[in-house]
Every structure is written in structure tokens, then in C-alpha cells.
C-alpha positions in Angstrom: -14.4 87.6 2.6 -14.5 91.2 3.6 -17.4 93.3 2.4 -18.3 90.6 -0.1 -21.5 88.6 -0.7 -21.3 84.8 -0.3 -22.4 83.9 -3.8 -19.7 85.7 -5.8 -17.0 84.6 -3.3 -18.1 80.9 -3.5 -18.1 81.2 -7.4 -14.7 82.8 -7.4 -13.2 80.1 -5.2 -14.9 77.3 -7.1 -13.6 78.7 -10.4 -10.0 79.3 -9.3 -9.6 76.8 -6.5 -10.0 77.2 -2.7 -6.8 76.9 -0.8 -8.4 77.7 2.6 -9.7 75.3 5.2 -12.4 77.8 6.1 -13.6 81.1 4.7 -15.3 83.6 7.0 -17.8 86.1 5.6 -17.9 89.6 7.0 -20.3 91.4 4.7 -21.2 94.2 7.2 -17.5 94.6 8.4 -18.4 94.0 12.1 -15.5 91.5 12.5 -13.1 93.6 10.6 -13.8 96.6 12.9 -13.3 94.4 16.0 -10.0 93.1 14.6 -8.7 96.5 13.7 -8.6 96.0 9.9 -7.2 99.2 8.3 -7.1 98.3 4.6 -6.8 95.4 2.3 -4.9 93.2 1.9 -4.5 92.0 5.4 -3.9 88.4 6.5 -5.0 87.1 9.9 -4.4 83.6 11.3 -7.1 82.9 13.9 -6.6 80.1 16.4 -9.3 77.6 17.5 -9.8 79.7 20.6 -10.6 82.8 18.5 -7.4 84.6 19.2 -5.3 86.2 16.6 -2.1 84.1 16.2 -0.6 86.2 13.4 -1.5 89.3 11.4 0.2 91.0 8.4 -0.8 94.2 6.6 0.2 94.2 3.0 1.0 91.7 0.3 2.3 88.3 1.4 5.7 87.2 0.2 7.2 83.8 0.3 9.5 84.9 3.2 6.5 86.3 5.2 4.6 83.0 4.7 7.6 81.0 5.8 8.6 83.2 8.7 5.3 84.4 10.1 2.2 82.6 8.7 3.3 78.9 8.7 4.6 79.1 12.3 1.3 80.6 13.4 -0.4 77.7 11.7 2.0 75.3 13.5 3.1 74.1 10.0 6.8 75.0 10.4 
């Protein structure tokens, strides 16, 4: 949750459903700056060791999810 407060994010996910195992909060953009975030939307898959396993700038498509995101999650 980039530049968002926790309350509204939690309410949004509770209302619409939360598809994520974990949600990180970066209200002051410190993590975004370290990761090189340029603009939203951007998707990062972060490994258990904290390394970036995959990154995509722009909207996700079914093909990108299948070809890039799922393999980074070891789900394909």
C-alpha cells in the first residue's frame, strides 16, 4: 500500500476481498524509493530473503501473470 494509510486500505480490502498473503504499508515512500518505484501501477514479487524476484511496471495482463508473476511465486 503505497502512500496510503492503513485504515482505508484495510477497509478497502475487507470490502472487496483481499487476494494477498501479506500487504506491506509504505506511507512515507521509503521502501518505494529503495526499490526504484517510478509510478503506479507497479508489481513486485518479494522473496522470503527480501530480494526482488519479479517486477513489472504497468497494468498486469493474464499473460504477464502466467509468464512472469506465477513463476516468481513458484506457482507455475
